[in-house]
C-alpha positions in Angstrom: 35.6 107.1 88.4 36.1 108.9 91.7 32.7 110.0 93.3 33.9 111.3 96.5 37.4 112.0 98.1 37.8 113.6 101.3 41.3 114.4 100.5 40.9 116.3 97.2 39.8 120.1 97.5 37.3 119.5 94.5 35.2 117.0 96.8 36.1 118.7 100.0 36.9 122.3 99.9 38.8 122.2 103.2 41.0 119.2 103.5 41.3 117.8 107.1 39.6 119.5 110.4 38.2 122.7 109.7 37.4 125.9 112.0 34.0 126.5 113.4 31.8 128.6 111.6 33.9 128.0 108.3 32.1 127.2 105.6 32.8 123.9 103.8 32.1 122.6 100.3 31.1 119.1 99.8 30.8 117.9 96.3 29.8 114.3 94.7 30.4 113.5 91.2 28.2 110.6 89.3 25.1 110.0 87.3 22.8 110.2 90.0 18.9 111.5 90.2 19.7 113.3 93.5 21.7 113.1 96.8 21.3 113.8 100.1 24.1 114.7 102.8 23.4 113.0 105.8 25.3 114.6 108.9 25.4 113.0 112.3 26.6 115.0 115.5 28.8 112.8 117.8 27.8 114.9 121.0 24.2 114.7 120.5 23.7 111.8 118.2 21.3 113.6 116.0 21.1 112.8 112.4 20.4 115.4 110.0 19.5 115.6 106.1 20.4 117.9 103.5 19.5 118.0 99.9 22.5 118.7 97.5 22.3 121.2 94.6 22.8 119.5 91.4 24.8 120.8 88.2 25.5 118.5 85.6 27.0 115.2 87.3 28.2 117.2 90.3 26.2 117.6 93.3 27.2 120.0 96.2 26.3 121.5 99.6 27.8 124.3 101.8 28.3 123.3 105.4 29.0 125.6 108.5 29.2 123.8 112.0 30.1 124.6 115.4 32.9 123.0 117.2 32.4 119.3 117.8 32.9 115.9 115.9 30.9 115.1 113.4 29.8 112.0 110.8 28.6 112.0 107.2 27.9 110.0 104.3 25.6 110.7 101.1 22.4 108.8 100.5 21.6 108.1 96.7 17.8 108.3 95.5 17.9 104.5 95.0 18.5 103.9 98.6 22.2 103.3 98.8 24.9 105.4 100.3 28.1 106.6 99.6 30.6 105.8 102.4 34.3 105.5 103.2 36.1 102.6 101.2 38.9 100.5 101.7 41.2 102.8 99.7 39.9 106.2 101.3 37.6 107.0 98.6 34.1 107.1 98.4 32.4 103.8 97.8 28.5 102.9 96.7 27.2 100.6 99.7 24.1 99.5 101.5 25.8 99.8 105.0 28.3 103.0 104.6 31.1 103.7 106.9 30.8 107.3 107.8 33.1 110.1 107.0 34.6 112.0 109.9 34.6 115.7 110.0 36.3 117.6 112.9 35.3 121.2 113.7 37.9 123.0 116.1 37.5 126.5 117.8 38.5 129.8 116.2 40.8 130.7 119.1 42.7 127.5 118.6 46.2 127.9 117.6 49.3 125.6 117.8 52.9 126.8 118.3 54.7 126.4 115.1 58.3 126.2 116.4 58.2 122.4 116.0 57.3 122.6 112.5 60.4 121.2 110.4 62.5 120.5 113.6 63.6 117.3 115.4 62.9 116.3 118.8 65.3 114.2 120.8 63.8 112.0 123.8 66.1 111.1 126.5 65.9 108.9 129.3 68.4 110.7 131.7 69.7 108.1 133.9 71.1 106.6 130.8 72.1 109.2 128.3 75.5 110.7 129.6 77.1 111.1 132.9 79.1 113.9 133.6 81.4 112.3 136.0 80.1 114.1 139.1 80.1 112.0 142.2 76.9 110.5 143.1 75.2 110.1 146.5 73.0 106.9 146.5 70.4 106.5 148.9 69.6 103.3 150.7 67.9 100.6 149.1 69.3 102.0 145.6 72.0 100.5 143.6 74.5 102.4 141.2 76.3 100.6 138.7 80.3 100.5 138.3 80.2 99.8 134.8 78.5 102.1 132.4 78.1 99.3 130.0 75.9 97.0 132.5 72.7 95.6 131.7 70.0 97.3 133.5 68.6 94.8 136.4 65.4 93.5 135.3 65.0 90.2 137.7 62.4 90.5 140.4 63.5 90.5 144.0 62.7 87.8 146.7 58.9 89.2 147.1 58.5 89.1 143.0 58.6 92.7 142.7 60.9 94.4 140.1 62.2 97.5 141.7 63.5 99.5 139.0 66.2 100.7 141.8 69.2 100.7 139.8 71.1 103.6 138.4 73.7 104.4 135.9 74.2 108.1 137.0 73.2 109.9 133.7 72.5 113.6 134.7 71.9 116.7 133.3 75.1 118.3 133.2 75.8 115.2 131.0 73.1 116.2 128.8 74.4 119.9 128.4 77.8 118.6 127.5 76.3 116.6 124.6 74.4 119.5 123.1 77.2 119.9 120.2 76.4 116.5 119.3 72.6 116.5 119.3 72.9 120.4 117.4 75.0 118.4 114.5 72.0 115.7 114.4 69.7 118.7 113.5 68.0 118.7 116.9 65.6 121.2 118.0 63.7 120.1 120.9 64.9 117.6 123.7 62.2 115.6 125.4 63.1 114.3 128.9 61.8 111.7 130.6 60.7 112.7 134.3 63.4 114.4 136.1 61.8 115.5 139.4 62.8 113.5 142.8 61.7 109.9 142.8 62.5 106.5 144.1 62.7 104.8 140.4 65.2 105.0 137.8 62.4 105.7 135.2 60.8 108.5 137.9 57.4 108.0 136.8 56.7 107.6 140.6 57.1 111.2 141.6 58.4 112.1 144.9 58.6 115.5 144.8 57.4 117.8 141.9 59.2 121.0 143.0 62.7 119.1 143.3 65.0 117.9 140.7 66.2 114.4 141.4 69.6 114.7 143.2 70.9 111.9 141.1 70.4 114.2 138.1 71.5 117.4 139.4 69.8 120.6 141.0 67.8 123.2 139.3 70.6 125.2 138.6 71.9 122.4 136.4 68.5 122.6 134.9 68.7 126.1 134.1 71.9 125.7 132.6 70.6 123.0 130.2 67.8 125.3 129.0 70.0 128.3 128.5 72.8 126.4 126.8 70.2 124.5 124.7 68.8 127.9 123.8 71.9 129.0 122.4 71.9 126.2 120.0 68.4 126.7 119.0 66.9 123.8 121.2 64.0 123.8 123.8 63.2 121.4 126.7 60.2 119.6 126.9 59.2 118.1 130.5 57.4 115.1 131.2 54.2 115.6 133.2 53.3 112.9 135.0 50.0 114.0 136.9 47.9 110.9 137.0 49.9 109.2 139.8 52.8 109.7 142.3 55.0 107.5 144.0 54.1 106.1 147.2 57.7 107.0 148.4 56.6 110.7 147.9 56.0 114.0 149.9 52.6 113.7 149.2 51.9 110.0 150.2 54.7 109.4 152.5 54.3 105.6 152.7 57.8 104.9 154.2 58.3 108.2 156.1 61.2 109.0 154.2 60.0 112.6 153.6 59.8 115.5 156.3 55.9 115.9 155.7 52.7 114.7 156.9 51.9 112.3 154.1 48.0 111.0 153.2 49.2 107.4 153.9 50.4 108.6 157.4 47.2 110.5 158.6 43.9 111.9 157.5 45.1 114.9 158.9 47.5 115.0 155.8 47.0 118.2 153.7 47.3 115.6 150.7 44.8 112.9 152.0 42.2 114.2 149.4 44.5 113.6 146.8 43.9 110.1 146.8 41.1 107.6 147.0 41.3 105.0 150.2 39.1 102.0 150.0 40.5 101.0 153.5 42.8 103.3 155.4 45.6 103.3 154.9 46.3 99.9 153.4 43.9 99.8 150.6 44.1 102.5 147.7 43.4 103.2 144.0 46.6 102.6 142.2 47.7 103.3 138.7 46.9 99.7 136.8 46.9 98.3 140.4 50.8 98.8 141.0 51.1 99.9 144.8 54.1 102.1 144.3 52.1 104.6 142.0 48.8 105.8 144.3 46.4 107.4 141.7 45.9 111.0 142.4 42.0 112.5 142.3 42.8 114.7 139.5 39.5 116.3 140.3 40.5 117.5 143.7 40.5 121.2 143.7 44.0 121.2 145.8 45.9 118.9 143.7 44.7 120.8 140.5 45.5 124.3 142.1 49.0 122.7 143.3 49.7 121.6 139.5 47.9 124.5 137.6 47.8 127.3 140.2 49.7 130.3 140.8 53.3 129.2 141.8 52.3 125.7 140.9 54.2 123.0 139.3 53.3 124.3 135.5 54.2 128.0 136.4 57.4 127.2 138.4 59.1 125.4 135.4 57.4 127.1 132.4 58.9 130.2 134.0 62.2 128.8 134.4 62.1 128.5 130.5 61.0 125.1 129.4 59.5 124.8 125.9 56.4 122.7 126.7 55.2 119.4 128.4 54.5 116.1 127.4 51.5 114.6 129.3 52.0 111.1 130.6 48.7 108.9 130.0 46.7 112.2 129.2 43.6 110.0 128.2 43.3 109.0 132.1 43.1 112.7 132.9 39.8 114.5 133.3 39.4 116.7 130.1 38.5 120.0 132.7 42.1 119.3 134.3 43.9 118.8 130.8 42.1 122.2 130.0 43.5 123.9 133.0 47.1 122.4 132.3 46.8 124.3 129.0 45.5 127.3 130.2 48.3 127.5 132.8 51.0 126.9 130.6 49.7 129.1 128.0 49.1 132.0 130.4 53.0 131.9 130.9 54.2 131.3 127.5 51.7 131.2 124.6 54.2 129.3 122.8 54.6 126.6 125.2 53.6 123.4 123.6 51.4 120.6 125.2 52.1 117.0 123.8 49.8 114.3 125.0 50.5 110.5 125.2 47.8 108.9 123.2 48.4 105.4 121.4 45.3 105.9 119.0 43.6 108.2 116.8 43.4 111.5 119.0 40.8 113.0 117.2 38.1 110.7 118.1 39.6 109.2 120.9 37.2 107.4 123.6 38.8 106.7 127.2 36.8 105.7 130.5 33.7 106.1 128.0 34.3 109.7 127.4 34.8 111.0 123.8 38.0 113.2 124.2 38.1 116.6 122.5 42.0 117.1 122.3 42.2 118.9 119.2 38.9 120.9 119.5 40.9 124.2 120.8 41.3 124.1 124.6 43.3 120.8 125.1 46.3 119.4 123.4 48.7 120.7 120.4 50.0 117.5 119.5 50.2 114.0 120.5 52.7 111.0 120.3 52.0 109.5 116.8 51.9 105.6 118.0 49.3 104.8 114.8 52.0 106.0 112.3 54.9 104.3 114.3 53.2 101.2 114.0 52.2 101.4 110.4 55.9 102.4 109.4 57.3 99.5 111.3 54.7 97.2 109.8 55.6 98.3 106.2 59.1 98.0 106.4 59.0 94.9 108.2 56.0 93.1 106.7 55.6 94.7 103.4 52.3 96.4 104.2 52.1 99.5 102.3 48.4 99.6 102.5 48.0 100.2 106.3 50.7 102.9 106.0 48.9 104.9 103.2 45.6 104.3 105.3 47.0 106.0 108.5 48.7 108.7 106.9 45.4 109.7 104.8 43.1 109.1 108.0 45.3 111.5 110.0 45.3 114.4 107.2 41.6 113.9 107.0 40.9 113.8 110.9 43.4 116.3 112.4 44.0 120.3 112.1 46.8 120.9 109.9 48.4 122.6 112.4 48.2 119.6 114.6 49.1 117.2 111.5 52.3 119.4 111.1 53.6 119.1 114.8 52.8 115.3 115.6 55.5 113.7 117.6 56.6 111.1 115.1 58.1 108.2 117.0 59.4 105.1 116.0 60.4 103.7 119.5 60.4 105.1 122.9 61.1 104.2 126.5 57.8 102.2 126.4 58.6 100.1 123.3 61.1 98.0 121.6 64.1 99.8 120.2 63.6 100.6 116.3 66.0 98.4 115.2 64.9 95.6 117.3 61.4 96.0 116.0 62.5 96.0 112.2 65.0 93.3 112.1 65.1 91.5 115.5 63.9 88.0 116.2 60.3 87.9 117.3 60.7 87.0 120.8 56.8 87.7 122.2 56.2 85.3 125.2 59.8 84.7 125.6 61.5 85.9 129.1 63.6 88.8 129.8 66.7 86.8 130.2 66.2 85.5 126.5 65.8 88.9 125.5 68.9 90.2 127.1 71.1 87.7 125.2 69.4 88.3 121.9 70.9 90.5 119.4 70.8 91.0 115.5 73.8 89.1 114.1 76.7 90.9 112.3 75.4 89.1 109.0 71.9 90.4 109.2 73.1 94.0 110.6 73.3 95.0 106.7 69.8 94.4 106.0 68.9 95.8 109.5 70.6 99.1 108.5 68.8 99.4 105.3 65.4 99.1 107.0 66.5 101.5 109.7 67.2 103.8 106.9 63.8 103.0 105.2 61.6 103.8 108.5 63.5 106.9 109.3 63.3 108.3 105.9 59.7 108.1 106.3 59.6 109.3 110.0 61.7 112.5 108.8 59.7 113.4 105.6 56.0 112.4 106.4 53.6 115.1 107.9 54.6 115.8 111.7 58.1 116.3 113.5 60.3 113.1 113.9 61.0 112.3 117.4 64.6 110.1 117.9 64.5 107.8 121.2 68.2 108.3 122.1 70.6 105.9 120.5 68.2 104.6 117.7 70.4 107.1 115.5 73.5 104.5 116.1 71.4 101.4 116.2 70.9 100.7 119.8 68.9 97.2 120.1 66.5 96.2 123.2 63.3 94.4 123.6 60.9 95.4 126.3 62.2 97.7 129.4 64.5 97.9 130.9 66.5 96.2 127.8 65.3 99.5 125.6 66.8 101.8 128.3 70.5 100.4 128.5 73.3 103.4 128.3 74.3 105.2 125.1 77.5 103.5 124.1 79.5 106.6 123.5 82.5 105.9 121.4 80.9 102.9 120.1 78.5 104.1 117.5 77.4 102.6 114.4 79.0 105.6 112.2 77.2 104.5 109.1 73.7 105.0 110.5 74.7 108.1 112.3 76.1 109.7 109.4 72.5 108.7 107.8 70.8 110.5 110.6 72.8 113.5 110.2 72.0 113.6 106.5 68.2 113.4 107.4 68.4 116.6 109.7 70.3 118.4 107.0 67.5 117.3 104.5 64.6 118.5 107.0 66.3 121.7 107.4 67.1 122.4 103.7 63.7 122.2 102.5 60.4 123.9 104.0 58.1 121.6 102.5 58.8 119.2 105.7 57.9 122.1 108.0 54.1 122.5 106.7 54.1 121.7 102.9 51.1 119.5 101.4 51.4 115.7 101.0 50.2 113.7 98.0 50.4 109.8 97.6 51.3 109.0 94.3 52.0 105.3 94.6 51.3 102.4 96.9 51.5 99.1 95.9 53.9 96.0 95.9 56.1 97.3 98.5 56.6 100.2 96.8 55.5 103.9 98.6 56.1 106.9 96.7 54.5 110.6 97.8 55.6 114.1 97.0 55.9 117.1 99.8 55.5 120.5 98.6 55.2 124.2 99.2 55.7 127.0 97.2 59.4 126.8 97.4 60.0 123.5 96.8 58.6 119.8 95.8 60.2 116.5 96.9 59.6 113.3 95.9 60.4 110.4 98.3 60.6 107.0 97.3 60.5 103.8 99.3 60.6 100.3 98.0 61.2 97.0 100.4 60.0 94.6 97.6 61.9 93.1 95.0 59.8 94.5 92.0 60.9 97.6 90.1 59.1 100.7 89.2 59.4 103.6 86.8 58.8 107.2 88.0 57.6 109.4 85.5 57.8 113.3 85.7 58.4 116.2 83.9 61.6 118.0 83.6 64.7 117.0 85.9 64.8 115.6 89.4 67.9 115.7 91.6 68.7 112.6 94.1 69.6 113.8 97.3 71.1 110.6 98.3 72.9 109.8 95.4 73.4 113.3 94.2 72.7 112.3 90.7 69.9 114.0 88.2 67.2 112.2 86.2 65.4 113.5 83.4 61.4 112.6 83.1 61.8 109.2 84.5 63.5 107.1 87.4 63.7 103.5 88.0 63.0 102.7 91.6 64.6 99.4 92.1 63.8 96.7 94.9 64.9 97.5 98.3 66.1 101.0 97.6 65.1 104.8 98.5 65.4 107.7 96.7 64.5 111.5 97.7 64.0 113.2 94.3 64.3 117.1 94.6 62.2 119.5 91.9 62.8 123.1 92.9 60.2 125.3 92.2 
């Protein structure tokens, strides 16, 4: 018997995070003498106790709260509690795990243009080269062969310089917009494109200049406008926690025509950084000396990024659709709020996505509880918890973790955030998708070993099946799929830079490419994937079955990575979108198989 379920509107009238001042009814069902609602404020730590009204075997209470994060449980007359159980239902216990209740501002809204769409992540140097001549700077290497392996070995000083380039550029991306359109892509997320020393460009040299190896600002405008014609928006990477030591602002090597902070205390940028023994010793991101950390509370730096004619205003006015904020949990909350205000002041539909690797609704970073989704900071985050759960399910058969993560996000996040989550399965910071699912476990091995290790041809059939299962989940669960360039054709690679190889144009895996085009068509055809409801139907023995539905359609998604077979019963007729076959009243989900069963309303 269910006594409390936070994902059932009978037990909690509004599922997930709620708007401030919205009255929410909590109900507990059971043969109890009395029930007390115990509410704890995360901000104050204060606990409050409220008697629930009894009507038969149901106890109820209406709760209206201010913006904030809260935790709750139910105290029974016998001294026991109802807390969060292992199956995400209420359980009677002596030591309750508290449920979470997130309350966001009445003024909080999230752009909905991402909903139902597809994001495509591009590492600009490695996607496509337009063929234009590249002028390489001293100290950098330009590969002669597009198919070369990126350099990963340290130099004689033990440093990995990340100074080798392949010549991918903005014009190259523009030339491939038809390819992306055919995949159903509606947004392109670009890793940093501003002038920098390295190939990854997280060591910003000049925020106000496009890296010459990638092109010019006119090339960026052309990409924005050509993409817009195809219904695709551009999302830029905002790296505001640190700059490069080889930059206009720090200028350690004197390569810029400016007075950098490293050169003089009279530099206009001196107060941007924290020196401990000038100039040799300074705070750096994770101790990496080429990435001097910025003092994000410095008014001059804040104004440079968020002020009039600042970085955000300049590129947002240029037409970018939004920003992904690198290591957002290392940015002060006040700075993040000013970033949001700056972007929304130019374009209220500009989306702000944060790099957060955990549950972003209750994240604590550097001893501070973050308020990302309470109204004044983020619209979305990179969905690492779901990524890890999907890969764990497909590789190891753990449907319980997958079930838990989905339910937790539905319970903790505002619905608008849930529908716009950036659902990744691999990125420039992680192993390639197919390698994570079917590659050898090489943790602890050298990059030399990783460079030479690929999935064998005899194992590729199973690997493709795994990619199809994982990507089906990615495309049909709550949120927006984000495909890391080349995952759609089975590109392999372990840790960076082996996960940053060049896209092998002309040597695609056609089977996987066709599958990803199919998934794009699926998402575009059914609005239930945009902002529809989610219901788990079955999760056991390697099988995972759920429904997505809205007022126009109902879709049952079934995956099975085990050997067992399961009968799915239903009323009426369902049409399998994959096999194009129809079924009446029951469907047999075989081992190692998937199905997308459509029931039009």
